[in-house]
Jmol script that loads the backbone (N, CA, C; Angstrom):
load data "model"
ATOM      1  N   MET A   1      12.325  -5.430  -7.234  1.00  0.00           N
ATOM      2  CA  MET A   1      10.841  -5.918  -7.111  1.00  0.00           C
ATOM      3  C   MET A   1      10.723  -7.144  -8.080  1.00  0.00           C
ATOM      4  N   ASN A   2       9.989  -8.202  -7.486  1.00  0.00           N
ATOM      5  CA  ASN A   2       9.857  -9.202  -8.275  1.00  0.00           C
ATOM      6  C   ASN A   2       8.408  -9.429  -9.022  1.00  0.00           C
ATOM      7  N   ILE A   3       7.981 -10.230  -9.935  1.00  0.00           N
ATOM      8  CA  ILE A   3       6.892  -9.846 -10.637  1.00  0.00           C
ATOM      9  C   ILE A   3       5.608 -10.056  -9.813  1.00  0.00           C
ATOM     10  N   ASP A   4       5.378 -10.700  -8.839  1.00  0.00           N
ATOM     11  CA  ASP A   4       4.270 -10.923  -8.116  1.00  0.00           C
ATOM     12  C   ASP A   4       4.096  -9.518  -7.362  1.00  0.00           C
ATOM     13  N   GLU A   5       5.254  -8.921  -6.841  1.00  0.00           N
ATOM     14  CA  GLU A   5       4.919  -7.578  -6.205  1.00  0.00           C
ATOM     15  C   GLU A   5       4.662  -6.357  -7.330  1.00  0.00           C
ATOM     16  N   GLU A   6       4.999  -6.426  -8.432  1.00  0.00           N
ATOM     17  CA  GLU A   6       4.807  -5.555  -9.589  1.00  0.00           C
ATOM     18  C   GLU A   6       3.295  -5.940  -9.826  1.00  0.00           C
ATOM     19  N   LYS A   7       2.831  -7.072  -9.947  1.00  0.00           N
ATOM     20  CA  LYS A   7       1.325  -7.258 -10.175  1.00  0.00           C
ATOM     21  C   LYS A   7       0.486  -6.467  -9.214  1.00  0.00           C
ATOM     22  N   PHE A   8       0.931  -6.867  -7.873  1.00  0.00           N
ATOM     23  CA  PHE A   8       0.091  -6.395  -6.731  1.00  0.00           C
ATOM     24  C   PHE A   8       0.197  -4.905  -6.688  1.00  0.00           C
ATOM     25  N   ASN A   9       1.243  -4.266  -6.862  1.00  0.00           N
ATOM     26  CA  ASN A   9       1.188  -2.891  -6.932  1.00  0.00           C
ATOM     27  C   ASN A   9       0.431  -2.297  -8.126  1.00  0.00           C
ATOM     28  N   ALA A  10       0.351  -3.094  -9.156  1.00  0.00           N
ATOM     29  CA  ALA A  10      -0.484  -2.586 -10.387  1.00  0.00           C
ATOM     30  C   ALA A  10      -1.876  -2.709 -10.013  1.00  0.00           C
ATOM     31  N   VAL A  11      -2.423  -3.916  -9.197  1.00  0.00           N
ATOM     32  CA  VAL A  11      -3.751  -3.933  -8.675  1.00  0.00           C
ATOM     33  C   VAL A  11      -3.985  -2.929  -7.989  1.00  0.00           C
ATOM     34  N   VAL A  12      -3.094  -2.490  -6.786  1.00  0.00           N
ATOM     35  CA  VAL A  12      -3.380  -1.340  -5.836  1.00  0.00           C
ATOM     36  C   VAL A  12      -3.637   0.055  -6.722  1.00  0.00           C
ATOM     37  N   ASP A  13      -2.810   0.187  -7.803  1.00  0.00           N
ATOM     38  CA  ASP A  13      -2.945   1.405  -8.375  1.00  0.00           C
ATOM     39  C   ASP A  13      -4.459   1.522  -9.423  1.00  0.00           C
ATOM     40  N   LEU A  14      -4.638   0.582  -9.775  1.00  0.00           N
ATOM     41  CA  LEU A  14      -5.880   0.153 -10.686  1.00  0.00           C
ATOM     42  C   LEU A  14      -7.202   0.461  -9.765  1.00  0.00           C
ATOM     43  N   LEU A  15      -7.050  -0.027  -8.449  1.00  0.00           N
ATOM     44  CA  LEU A  15      -8.042   0.053  -7.388  1.00  0.00           C
ATOM     45  C   LEU A  15      -8.057   1.609  -7.095  1.00  0.00           C
ATOM     46  N   VAL A  16      -7.094   2.133  -6.877  1.00  0.00           N
ATOM     47  CA  VAL A  16      -7.071   3.666  -6.471  1.00  0.00           C
ATOM     48  C   VAL A  16      -7.704   4.452  -7.718  1.00  0.00           C
ATOM     49  N   GLU A  17      -7.114   4.253  -8.990  1.00  0.00           N
ATOM     50  CA  GLU A  17      -7.672   5.228  -9.974  1.00  0.00           C
ATOM     51  C   GLU A  17      -9.024   4.876 -10.334  1.00  0.00           C
ATOM     52  N   SER A  18      -9.642   3.582 -10.242  1.00  0.00           N
ATOM     53  CA  SER A  18     -11.009   3.296 -10.455  1.00  0.00           C
ATOM     54  C   SER A  18     -11.903   3.925  -9.492  1.00  0.00           C
ATOM     55  N   TRP A  19     -11.351   3.989  -8.193  1.00  0.00           N
ATOM     56  CA  TRP A  19     -12.198   4.567  -6.886  1.00  0.00           C
ATOM     57  C   TRP A  19     -12.397   6.135  -7.680  1.00  0.00           C
ATOM     58  N   ARG A  20     -11.107   6.811  -7.699  1.00  0.00           N
ATOM     59  CA  ARG A  20     -11.221   8.015  -8.181  1.00  0.00           C
ATOM     60  C   ARG A  20     -11.955   8.577  -9.660  1.00  0.00           C
ATOM     61  N   LEU A  21     -12.185   7.802 -10.473  1.00  0.00           N
ATOM     62  CA  LEU A  21     -13.056   7.786 -11.666  1.00  0.00           C
ATOM     63  C   LEU A  21     -14.260   7.643 -11.179  1.00  0.00           C
ATOM     64  N   ASN A  22     -14.682   6.682 -10.315  1.00  0.00           N
ATOM     65  CA  ASN A  22     -15.985   6.564 -10.253  1.00  0.00           C
ATOM     66  C   ASN A  22     -16.628   7.716  -9.129  1.00  0.00           C
ATOM     67  N   GLN A  23     -15.871   8.043  -8.292  1.00  0.00           N
ATOM     68  CA  GLN A  23     -16.125   9.263  -7.733  1.00  0.00           C
ATOM     69  C   GLN A  23     -16.527  10.278  -8.343  1.00  0.00           C
ATOM     70  N   ALA A  24     -15.717  10.530  -9.495  1.00  0.00           N
ATOM     71  CA  ALA A  24     -15.638  11.958 -10.276  1.00  0.00           C
ATOM     72  C   ALA A  24     -16.895  11.655 -11.001  1.00  0.00           C
ATOM     73  N   VAL A  25     -17.376  10.389 -11.680  1.00  0.00           N
ATOM     74  CA  VAL A  25     -18.697  10.193 -12.400  1.00  0.00           C
ATOM     75  C   VAL A  25     -19.840  10.481 -11.654  1.00  0.00           C
ATOM     76  N   GLY A  26     -19.785   9.755 -10.356  1.00  0.00           N
ATOM     77  CA  GLY A  26     -20.946   9.909  -9.474  1.00  0.00           C
ATOM     78  C   GLY A  26     -21.284  11.551  -9.215  1.00  0.00           C
ATOM     79  N   LYS A  27     -20.089  12.281  -9.050  1.00  0.00           N
ATOM     80  CA  LYS A  27     -20.499  13.922  -8.536  1.00  0.00           C
ATOM     81  C   LYS A  27     -20.879  14.451  -9.840  1.00  0.00           C
ATOM     82  N   LEU A  28     -20.494  14.109 -10.810  1.00  0.00           N
ATOM     83  CA  LEU A  28     -21.010  14.719 -12.206  1.00  0.00           C
ATOM     84  C   LEU A  28     -22.407  14.145 -12.519  1.00  0.00           C
ATOM     85  N   ALA A  29     -22.875  12.993 -12.199  1.00  0.00           N
ATOM     86  CA  ALA A  29     -24.107  12.560 -12.457  1.00  0.00           C
ATOM     87  C   ALA A  29     -25.021  13.360 -11.900  1.00  0.00           C
ATOM     88  N   VAL A  30     -25.005  13.552 -10.471  1.00  0.00           N
ATOM     89  CA  VAL A  30     -25.880  14.200  -9.777  1.00  0.00           C
ATOM     90  C   VAL A  30     -26.300  15.641 -10.326  1.00  0.00           C
ATOM     91  N   ARG A  31     -25.367  16.198 -11.144  1.00  0.00           N
ATOM     92  CA  ARG A  31     -25.596  17.415 -11.821  1.00  0.00           C
ATOM     93  C   ARG A  31     -26.128  17.532 -13.302  1.00  0.00           C
ATOM     94  N   LEU A  32     -26.386  16.165 -13.658  1.00  0.00           N
ATOM     95  CA  LEU A  32     -26.981  16.434 -15.016  1.00  0.00           C
ATOM     96  C   LEU A  32     -28.253  16.706 -15.116  1.00  0.00           C
ATOM     97  N   ALA A  33     -28.711  17.490 -16.198  1.00  0.00           N
ATOM     98  CA  ALA A  33     -30.103  17.921 -16.041  1.00  0.00           C
ATOM     99  C   ALA A  33     -31.131  16.828 -16.693  1.00  0.00           C
ATOM    100  N   ASP A  34     -30.703  16.103 -17.523  1.00  0.00           N
ATOM    101  CA  ASP A  34     -31.573  15.110 -18.302  1.00  0.00           C
ATOM    102  C   ASP A  34     -31.919  13.890 -17.088  1.00  0.00           C
ATOM    103  N   GLU A  35     -33.044  13.866 -16.531  1.00  0.00           N
ATOM    104  CA  GLU A  35     -33.313  12.738 -15.611  1.00  0.00           C
ATOM    105  C   GLU A  35     -33.003  11.403 -16.110  1.00  0.00           C
ATOM    106  N   LYS A  36     -33.153  11.143 -17.402  1.00  0.00           N
ATOM    107  CA  LYS A  36     -33.015   9.900 -17.827  1.00  0.00           C
ATOM    108  C   LYS A  36     -31.703   9.447 -17.996  1.00  0.00           C
ATOM    109  N   ILE A  37     -30.653  10.386 -18.295  1.00  0.00           N
ATOM    110  CA  ILE A  37     -29.226  10.041 -18.400  1.00  0.00           C
ATOM    111  C   ILE A  37     -28.827  10.221 -16.949  1.00  0.00           C
ATOM    112  N   LYS A  38     -29.005  10.935 -16.222  1.00  0.00           N
ATOM    113  CA  LYS A  38     -28.542  11.110 -14.606  1.00  0.00           C
ATOM    114  C   LYS A  38     -28.832   9.489 -14.004  1.00  0.00           C
ATOM    115  N   LYS A  39     -30.135   9.224 -14.310  1.00  0.00           N
ATOM    116  CA  LYS A  39     -30.744   7.788 -13.724  1.00  0.00           C
ATOM    117  C   LYS A  39     -29.689   6.695 -14.181  1.00  0.00           C
ATOM    118  N   LYS A  40     -29.500   6.666 -15.535  1.00  0.00           N
ATOM    119  CA  LYS A  40     -28.830   5.802 -16.158  1.00  0.00           C
ATOM    120  C   LYS A  40     -27.241   5.650 -15.688  1.00  0.00           C
ATOM    121  N   THR A  41     -26.692   6.972 -15.486  1.00  0.00           N
ATOM    122  CA  THR A  41     -25.224   7.114 -15.130  1.00  0.00           C
ATOM    123  C   THR A  41     -25.347   6.716 -13.409  1.00  0.00           C
ATOM    124  N   LEU A  42     -26.034   6.986 -12.704  1.00  0.00           N
ATOM    125  CA  LEU A  42     -26.085   6.766 -11.284  1.00  0.00           C
ATOM    126  C   LEU A  42     -26.196   5.161 -11.017  1.00  0.00           C
ATOM    127  N   ASN A  43     -27.175   4.531 -12.126  1.00  0.00           N
ATOM    128  CA  ASN A  43     -27.096   3.171 -12.029  1.00  0.00           C
ATOM    129  C   ASN A  43     -25.853   2.401 -12.473  1.00  0.00           C
ATOM    130  N   GLN A  44     -25.181   3.042 -13.334  1.00  0.00           N
ATOM    131  CA  GLN A  44     -23.793   2.426 -13.725  1.00  0.00           C
ATOM    132  C   GLN A  44     -22.689   2.626 -12.538  1.00  0.00           C
ATOM    133  N   VAL A  45     -22.731   3.845 -11.685  1.00  0.00           N
ATOM    134  CA  VAL A  45     -21.993   3.991 -10.779  1.00  0.00           C
ATOM    135  C   VAL A  45     -22.240   2.972  -9.668  1.00  0.00           C
ATOM    136  N   THR A  46     -23.634   2.688  -9.359  1.00  0.00           N
ATOM    137  CA  THR A  46     -23.981   1.542  -8.295  1.00  0.00           C
ATOM    138  C   THR A  46     -23.375   0.249  -8.970  1.00  0.00           C
ATOM    139  N   ARG A  47     -23.533  -0.135 -10.209  1.00  0.00           N
ATOM    140  CA  ARG A  47     -23.297  -1.350 -10.628  1.00  0.00           C
ATOM    141  C   ARG A  47     -21.644  -1.458 -10.708  1.00  0.00           C
ATOM    142  N   PHE A  48     -20.835  -0.299 -11.054  1.00  0.00           N
ATOM    143  CA  PHE A  48     -19.330  -0.357 -10.685  1.00  0.00           C
ATOM    144  C   PHE A  48     -18.974  -0.720  -9.483  1.00  0.00           C
ATOM    145  N   ASP A  49     -19.997   0.009  -8.308  1.00  0.00           N
ATOM    146  CA  ASP A  49     -19.449  -0.120  -7.007  1.00  0.00           C
ATOM    147  C   ASP A  49     -19.619  -1.817  -6.651  1.00  0.00           C
ATOM    148  N   LYS A  50     -20.654  -2.392  -6.963  1.00  0.00           N
ATOM    149  CA  LYS A  50     -20.899  -3.715  -6.730  1.00  0.00           C
ATOM    150  C   LYS A  50     -19.734  -4.800  -7.345  1.00  0.00           C
ATOM    151  N   HIS A  51     -19.202  -4.435  -8.377  1.00  0.00           N
ATOM    152  CA  HIS A  51     -18.088  -5.074  -8.993  1.00  0.00           C
ATOM    153  C   HIS A  51     -16.574  -4.796  -8.379  1.00  0.00           C
ATOM    154  N   PHE A  52     -16.566  -3.619  -8.068  1.00  0.00           N
ATOM    155  CA  PHE A  52     -15.377  -3.106  -7.349  1.00  0.00           C
ATOM    156  C   PHE A  52     -15.053  -3.762  -6.185  1.00  0.00           C
ATOM    157  N   LEU A  53     -16.201  -3.740  -5.317  1.00  0.00           N
ATOM    158  CA  LEU A  53     -16.206  -4.434  -3.934  1.00  0.00           C
ATOM    159  C   LEU A  53     -15.894  -5.993  -4.042  1.00  0.00           C
ATOM    160  N   ALA A  54     -16.393  -6.447  -5.229  1.00  0.00           N
ATOM    161  CA  ALA A  54     -16.097  -7.994  -5.426  1.00  0.00           C
ATOM    162  C   ALA A  54     -14.866  -8.223  -5.668  1.00  0.00           C
ATOM    163  N   ALA A  55     -14.166  -7.144  -6.693  1.00  0.00           N
ATOM    164  CA  ALA A  55     -12.834  -7.437  -6.995  1.00  0.00           C
ATOM    165  C   ALA A  55     -11.857  -7.342  -5.727  1.00  0.00           C
ATOM    166  N   THR A  56     -12.123  -6.182  -5.223  1.00  0.00           N
ATOM    167  CA  THR A  56     -11.394  -6.115  -3.629  1.00  0.00           C
ATOM    168  C   THR A  56     -11.339  -7.333  -2.640  1.00  0.00           C
ATOM    169  N   ASP A  57     -12.380  -7.961  -2.666  1.00  0.00           N
ATOM    170  CA  ASP A  57     -12.426  -9.237  -1.629  1.00  0.00           C
ATOM    171  C   ASP A  57     -11.668 -10.246  -2.300  1.00  0.00           C
ATOM    172  N   ILE A  58     -11.822 -10.382  -3.527  1.00  0.00           N
ATOM    173  CA  ILE A  58     -10.950 -11.481  -4.293  1.00  0.00           C
ATOM    174  C   ILE A  58      -9.389 -11.175  -4.165  1.00  0.00           C
ATOM    175  N   PHE A  59      -8.884  -9.985  -3.977  1.00  0.00           N
ATOM    176  CA  PHE A  59      -7.683  -9.615  -3.620  1.00  0.00           C
ATOM    177  C   PHE A  59      -7.206  -9.544  -2.129  1.00  0.00           C
ATOM    178  N   GLY A  60      -8.321  -9.706  -1.388  1.00  0.00           N
ATOM    179  CA  GLY A  60      -8.087  -9.610   0.022  1.00  0.00           C
ATOM    180  C   GLY A  60      -7.678  -8.373   0.419  1.00  0.00           C
ATOM    181  N   LEU A  61      -8.374  -7.255  -0.264  1.00  0.00           N
ATOM    182  CA  LEU A  61      -8.050  -5.761   0.037  1.00  0.00           C
ATOM    183  C   LEU A  61      -9.234  -5.129   0.358  1.00  0.00           C
ATOM    184  N   GLU A  62      -9.424  -4.113   1.269  1.00  0.00           N
ATOM    185  CA  GLU A  62     -10.181  -3.121   1.518  1.00  0.00           C
ATOM    186  C   GLU A  62      -9.660  -1.834   1.138  1.00  0.00           C
ATOM    187  N   VAL A  63     -10.767  -0.915   0.524  1.00  0.00           N
ATOM    188  CA  VAL A  63     -10.717   0.551   0.203  1.00  0.00           C
ATOM    189  C   VAL A  63     -11.386   1.376   0.872  1.00  0.00           C
ATOM    190  N   LEU A  64     -10.784   2.088   1.624  1.00  0.00           N
ATOM    191  CA  LEU A  64     -11.330   2.877   2.895  1.00  0.00           C
ATOM    192  C   LEU A  64     -11.482   4.445   2.327  1.00  0.00           C
ATOM    193  N   ASP A  65     -12.642   4.788   2.706  1.00  0.00           N
ATOM    194  CA  ASP A  65     -12.951   6.238   2.552  1.00  0.00           C
ATOM    195  C   ASP A  65     -13.297   7.012   4.045  1.00  0.00           C
ATOM    196  N   PHE A  66     -12.595   8.022   4.304  1.00  0.00           N
ATOM    197  CA  PHE A  66     -12.879   8.482   5.644  1.00  0.00           C
ATOM    198  C   PHE A  66     -13.726   9.824   5.471  1.00  0.00           C
ATOM    199  N   THR A  67     -14.121  10.308   4.432  1.00  0.00           N
ATOM    200  CA  THR A  67     -15.045  11.282   4.238  1.00  0.00           C
ATOM    201  C   THR A  67     -15.878  11.525   5.338  1.00  0.00           C
ATOM    202  N   GLY A  68     -15.645  12.665   6.168  1.00  0.00           N
ATOM    203  CA  GLY A  68     -16.799  13.196   7.166  1.00  0.00           C
ATOM    204  C   GLY A  68     -16.184  12.585   8.646  1.00  0.00           C
ATOM    205  N   ALA A  69     -15.158  11.804   8.622  1.00  0.00           N
ATOM    206  CA  ALA A  69     -14.643  11.322  10.003  1.00  0.00           C
ATOM    207  C   ALA A  69     -13.776  12.431  10.690  1.00  0.00           C
ATOM    208  N   GLU A  70     -13.910  12.301  11.807  1.00  0.00           N
ATOM    209  CA  GLU A  70     -12.939  13.192  12.751  1.00  0.00           C
ATOM    210  C   GLU A  70     -11.533  12.971  12.313  1.00  0.00           C
ATOM    211  N   PHE A  71     -10.763  13.928  12.199  1.00  0.00           N
ATOM    212  CA  PHE A  71      -9.567  13.966  11.794  1.00  0.00           C
ATOM    213  C   PHE A  71      -8.678  13.713  13.232  1.00  0.00           C
ATOM    214  N   GLU A  72      -7.704  12.447  13.182  1.00  0.00           N
ATOM    215  CA  GLU A  72      -6.875  12.455  14.440  1.00  0.00           C
ATOM    216  C   GLU A  72      -5.705  11.659  14.084  1.00  0.00           C
ATOM    217  N   THR A  73      -4.529  11.834  14.636  1.00  0.00           N
ATOM    218  CA  THR A  73      -3.284  11.388  14.235  1.00  0.00           C
ATOM    219  C   THR A  73      -3.478  10.009  14.462  1.00  0.00           C
ATOM    220  N   GLY A  74      -2.583   9.028  13.462  1.00  0.00           N
ATOM    221  CA  GLY A  74      -2.870   7.889  13.516  1.00  0.00           C
ATOM    222  C   GLY A  74      -4.074   7.349  12.199  1.00  0.00           C
ATOM    223  N   LEU A  75      -4.828   8.182  11.770  1.00  0.00           N
ATOM    224  CA  LEU A  75      -5.681   7.849  10.712  1.00  0.00           C
ATOM    225  C   LEU A  75      -4.880   7.672   9.316  1.00  0.00           C
ATOM    226  N   PRO A  76      -4.882   6.615   8.798  1.00  0.00           N
ATOM    227  CA  PRO A  76      -4.263   6.156   7.580  1.00  0.00           C
ATOM    228  C   PRO A  76      -4.401   7.096   6.301  1.00  0.00           C
ATOM    229  N   ILE A  77      -4.242   8.337   6.583  1.00  0.00           N
ATOM    230  CA  ILE A  77      -4.384   9.219   5.502  1.00  0.00           C
ATOM    231  C   ILE A  77      -3.251  10.515   5.479  1.00  0.00           C
ATOM    232  N   GLU A  78      -3.040  10.967   4.167  1.00  0.00           N
ATOM    233  CA  GLU A  78      -1.967  11.914   4.067  1.00  0.00           C
ATOM    234  C   GLU A  78      -2.703  13.212   3.891  1.00  0.00           C
ATOM    235  N   PRO A  79      -2.994  14.073   5.030  1.00  0.00           N
ATOM    236  CA  PRO A  79      -3.710  15.408   4.828  1.00  0.00           C
ATOM    237  C   PRO A  79      -2.879  16.146   4.079  1.00  0.00           C
ATOM    238  N   ILE A  80      -3.641  16.780   2.991  1.00  0.00           N
ATOM    239  CA  ILE A  80      -2.733  17.397   2.066  1.00  0.00           C
ATOM    240  C   ILE A  80      -2.734  19.082   2.440  1.00  0.00           C
ATOM    241  N   ASN A  81      -3.557  19.248   3.471  1.00  0.00           N
ATOM    242  CA  ASN A  81      -3.614  20.789   4.045  1.00  0.00           C
ATOM    243  C   ASN A  81      -3.559  20.964   5.299  1.00  0.00           C
ATOM    244  N   LEU A  82      -2.758  20.009   6.100  1.00  0.00           N
ATOM    245  CA  LEU A  82      -2.812  20.061   7.553  1.00  0.00           C
ATOM    246  C   LEU A  82      -2.074  21.289   7.840  1.00  0.00           C
ATOM    247  N   ALA A  83      -1.166  21.813   7.205  1.00  0.00           N
ATOM    248  CA  ALA A  83      -0.481  22.879   7.636  1.00  0.00           C
ATOM    249  C   ALA A  83      -1.125  24.385   7.655  1.00  0.00           C
ATOM    250  N   ASP A  84      -2.354  24.102   7.117  1.00  0.00           N
ATOM    251  CA  ASP A  84      -3.374  25.164   7.191  1.00  0.00           C
ATOM    252  C   ASP A  84      -4.234  25.512   8.557  1.00  0.00           C
ATOM    253  N   PHE A  85      -3.845  24.702   9.387  1.00  0.00           N
ATOM    254  CA  PHE A  85      -4.613  24.636  10.837  1.00  0.00           C
ATOM    255  C   PHE A  85      -3.702  24.671  11.968  1.00  0.00           C
ATOM    256  N   ALA A  86      -4.273  25.325  13.000  1.00  0.00           N
ATOM    257  CA  ALA A  86      -3.451  25.120  14.176  1.00  0.00           C
ATOM    258  C   ALA A  86      -3.557  23.884  14.875  1.00  0.00           C
ATOM    259  N   ALA A  87      -2.720  23.075  15.784  1.00  0.00           N
ATOM    260  CA  ALA A  87      -2.817  21.980  16.280  1.00  0.00           C
ATOM    261  C   ALA A  87      -3.956  21.558  17.282  1.00  0.00           C
ATOM    262  N   ASP A  88      -4.715  22.724  17.782  1.00  0.00           N
ATOM    263  CA  ASP A  88      -5.753  22.417  18.603  1.00  0.00           C
ATOM    264  C   ASP A  88      -6.959  22.667  18.127  1.00  0.00           C
ATOM    265  N   GLU A  89      -7.165  22.541  16.732  1.00  0.00           N
ATOM    266  CA  GLU A  89      -8.373  22.884  15.978  1.00  0.00           C
ATOM    267  C   GLU A  89      -8.966  21.530  15.805  1.00  0.00           C
ATOM    268  N   ASN A  90     -10.473  21.551  15.885  1.00  0.00           N
ATOM    269  CA  ASN A  90     -11.326  20.368  15.545  1.00  0.00           C
ATOM    270  C   ASN A  90     -11.461  20.166  14.131  1.00  0.00           C
ATOM    271  N   LEU A  91     -10.779  19.076  13.680  1.00  0.00           N
ATOM    272  CA  LEU A  91     -10.665  18.908  12.239  1.00  0.00           C
ATOM    273  C   LEU A  91     -11.620  17.630  11.832  1.00  0.00           C
ATOM    274  N   PHE A  92     -11.790  17.645  10.623  1.00  0.00           N
ATOM    275  CA  PHE A  92     -12.433  16.224  10.120  1.00  0.00           C
ATOM    276  C   PHE A  92     -12.127  16.194   8.595  1.00  0.00           C
ATOM    277  N   VAL A  93     -12.241  14.990   8.137  1.00  0.00           N
ATOM    278  CA  VAL A  93     -11.873  14.724   6.597  1.00  0.00           C
ATOM    279  C   VAL A  93     -12.920  15.249   5.849  1.00  0.00           C
ATOM    280  N   GLU A  94     -12.699  16.323   5.182  1.00  0.00           N
ATOM    281  CA  GLU A  94     -13.698  16.941   4.271  1.00  0.00           C
ATOM    282  C   GLU A  94     -13.939  16.129   3.025  1.00  0.00           C
ATOM    283  N   ALA A  95     -13.004  15.636   2.108  1.00  0.00           N
ATOM    284  CA  ALA A  95     -12.929  15.039   1.012  1.00  0.00           C
ATOM    285  C   ALA A  95     -11.500  14.052   0.951  1.00  0.00           C
ATOM    286  N   MET A  96     -11.894  12.943   0.474  1.00  0.00           N
ATOM    287  CA  MET A  96     -10.883  12.042   0.262  1.00  0.00           C
ATOM    288  C   MET A  96     -10.541  12.258  -1.370  1.00  0.00           C
ATOM    289  N   ILE A  97      -9.225  12.350  -1.647  1.00  0.00           N
ATOM    290  CA  ILE A  97      -8.819  12.509  -3.153  1.00  0.00           C
ATOM    291  C   ILE A  97      -8.418  11.031  -3.589  1.00  0.00           C
ATOM    292  N   GLU A  98      -7.880  10.336  -2.746  1.00  0.00           N
ATOM    293  CA  GLU A  98      -7.520   8.956  -2.834  1.00  0.00           C
ATOM    294  C   GLU A  98      -7.798   8.139  -1.769  1.00  0.00           C
ATOM    295  N   PRO A  99      -8.526   7.063  -1.945  1.00  0.00           N
ATOM    296  CA  PRO A  99      -8.790   6.177  -0.746  1.00  0.00           C
ATOM    297  C   PRO A  99      -7.422   5.543  -0.111  1.00  0.00           C
ATOM    298  N   THR A 100      -7.605   5.131   1.227  1.00  0.00           N
ATOM    299  CA  THR A 100      -6.688   4.206   1.862  1.00  0.00           C
ATOM    300  C   THR A 100      -6.969   2.703   1.322  1.00  0.00           C
ATOM    301  N   ILE A 101      -6.047   2.073   1.067  1.00  0.00           N
ATOM    302  CA  ILE A 101      -5.972   0.563   0.750  1.00  0.00           C
ATOM    303  C   ILE A 101      -5.056  -0.088   1.605  1.00  0.00           C
ATOM    304  N   LYS A 102      -5.901  -1.195   2.277  1.00  0.00           N
ATOM    305  CA  LYS A 102      -5.379  -2.129   3.414  1.00  0.00           C
ATOM    306  C   LYS A 102      -5.755  -3.390   3.194  1.00  0.00           C
ATOM    307  N   ILE A 103      -5.073  -4.350   3.843  1.00  0.00           N
ATOM    308  CA  ILE A 103      -5.318  -5.714   3.892  1.00  0.00           C
ATOM    309  C   ILE A 103      -6.472  -5.902   4.584  1.00  0.00           C
ATOM    310  N   ALA A 104      -7.660  -6.922   4.080  1.00  0.00           N
ATOM    311  CA  ALA A 104      -8.670  -6.916   4.627  1.00  0.00           C
ATOM    312  C   ALA A 104      -8.600  -7.669   5.785  1.00  0.00           C
ATOM    313  N   ASN A 105      -9.473  -7.356   6.770  1.00  0.00           N
ATOM    314  CA  ASN A 105      -9.491  -8.145   8.108  1.00  0.00           C
ATOM    315  C   ASN A 105      -7.988  -7.960   8.791  1.00  0.00           C
ATOM    316  N   ALA A 106      -7.307  -7.045   8.530  1.00  0.00           N
ATOM    317  CA  ALA A 106      -5.805  -6.803   9.068  1.00  0.00           C
ATOM    318  C   ALA A 106      -5.670  -5.397   9.363  1.00  0.00           C
ATOM    319  N   ALA A 107      -4.687  -5.049   9.959  1.00  0.00           N
ATOM    320  CA  ALA A 107      -4.253  -3.621  10.107  1.00  0.00           C
ATOM    321  C   ALA A 107      -3.218  -3.178   9.189  1.00  0.00           C
ATOM    322  N   THR A 108      -2.530  -3.970   8.324  1.00  0.00           N
ATOM    323  CA  THR A 108      -1.646  -3.480   7.432  1.00  0.00           C
ATOM    324  C   THR A 108      -2.168  -2.582   6.203  1.00  0.00           C
ATOM    325  N   VAL A 109      -1.629  -1.433   6.331  1.00  0.00           N
ATOM    326  CA  VAL A 109      -2.119  -0.515   5.469  1.00  0.00           C
ATOM    327  C   VAL A 109      -1.087  -0.460   4.253  1.00  0.00           C
ATOM    328  N   ILE A 110      -1.606  -0.750   2.969  1.00  0.00           N
ATOM    329  CA  ILE A 110      -0.774  -0.994   1.623  1.00  0.00           C
ATOM    330  C   ILE A 110      -0.546   0.498   1.248  1.00  0.00           C
ATOM    331  N   LYS A 111      -1.547   1.404   0.949  1.00  0.00           N
ATOM    332  CA  LYS A 111      -1.352   2.794   0.711  1.00  0.00           C
ATOM    333  C   LYS A 111      -2.194   3.723   1.522  1.00  0.00           C
ATOM    334  N   LEU A 112      -1.429   4.864   1.987  1.00  0.00           N
ATOM    335  CA  LEU A 112      -2.239   5.720   2.369  1.00  0.00           C
ATOM    336  C   LEU A 112      -2.918   6.655   1.516  1.00  0.00           C
ATOM    337  N   GLY A 113      -4.188   6.822   2.198  1.00  0.00           N
ATOM    338  CA  GLY A 113      -5.074   7.868   1.298  1.00  0.00           C
ATOM    339  C   GLY A 113      -4.508   9.245   1.251  1.00  0.00           C
ATOM    340  N   ALA A 114      -5.099  10.050   0.394  1.00  0.00           N
ATOM    341  CA  ALA A 114      -4.952  11.453   0.216  1.00  0.00           C
ATOM    342  C   ALA A 114      -6.167  12.344   0.755  1.00  0.00           C
ATOM    343  N   ALA A 115      -6.118  13.027   1.613  1.00  0.00           N
ATOM    344  CA  ALA A 115      -7.292  13.725   2.044  1.00  0.00           C
ATOM    345  C   ALA A 115      -7.177  15.393   2.026  1.00  0.00           C
ATOM    346  N   VAL A 116      -8.493  16.210   2.046  1.00  0.00           N
ATOM    347  CA  VAL A 116      -8.523  17.309   2.567  1.00  0.00           C
ATOM    348  C   VAL A 116      -9.264  17.592   3.601  1.00  0.00           C
ATOM    349  N   LEU A 117      -8.592  18.315   4.502  1.00  0.00           N
ATOM    350  CA  LEU A 117      -9.151  18.473   5.979  1.00  0.00           C
ATOM    351  C   LEU A 117     -10.020  19.714   5.921  1.00  0.00           C
ATOM    352  N   GLY A 118     -11.014  19.736   6.987  1.00  0.00           N
ATOM    353  CA  GLY A 118     -11.729  20.855   6.991  1.00  0.00           C
ATOM    354  C   GLY A 118     -11.878  21.049   8.591  1.00  0.00           C
ATOM    355  N   ARG A 119     -12.309  22.404   8.833  1.00  0.00           N
ATOM    356  CA  ARG A 119     -12.468  22.811  10.169  1.00  0.00           C
ATOM    357  C   ARG A 119     -14.066  22.561  10.749  1.00  0.00           C
ATOM    358  N   ARG A 120     -14.298  21.880  11.775  1.00  0.00           N
ATOM    359  CA  ARG A 120     -15.514  21.725  12.677  1.00  0.00           C
ATOM    360  C   ARG A 120     -15.871  23.172  12.828  1.00  0.00           C
ATOM    361  N   LYS A 121     -17.411  23.387  12.568  1.00  0.00           N
ATOM    362  CA  LYS A 121     -17.867  24.454  13.060  1.00  0.00           C
ATOM    363  C   LYS A 121     -18.225  24.268  14.616  1.00  0.00           C
ATOM    364  N   ALA A 122     -18.044  25.286  15.415  1.00  0.00           N
ATOM    365  CA  ALA A 122     -18.331  25.116  16.814  1.00  0.00           C
ATOM    366  C   ALA A 122     -19.849  25.238  16.985  1.00  0.00           C
TER     367      ALA A 122
END
end "model"
wireframe off; spacefill off
backbone 0.3
color backbone group
């Protein structure tokens, strides 16, 4: 691995972990009882999202979250609970644990996202 590849992989890892942290903070913020602290925290999440998207643009990357999408083979995710379902079940991406990272405006996936699948109710 050369130094440029090492730096690129570090950026990808940083994007994944930053996304995960921001998702967790956002989920916790909506549960805060103090409205002033809740608003301040949610504003910080929004600010982070703005800067995060700007950084991904600079690196020519996209961070994809498939939460709520119909699950189909070929979706660039690693479902961690696929074995819990039958092959003919109607599934969707219930939650993303890690986002998918890909090259912007291209089909090249750098890192598959990790996801939890759920069964669609009929």
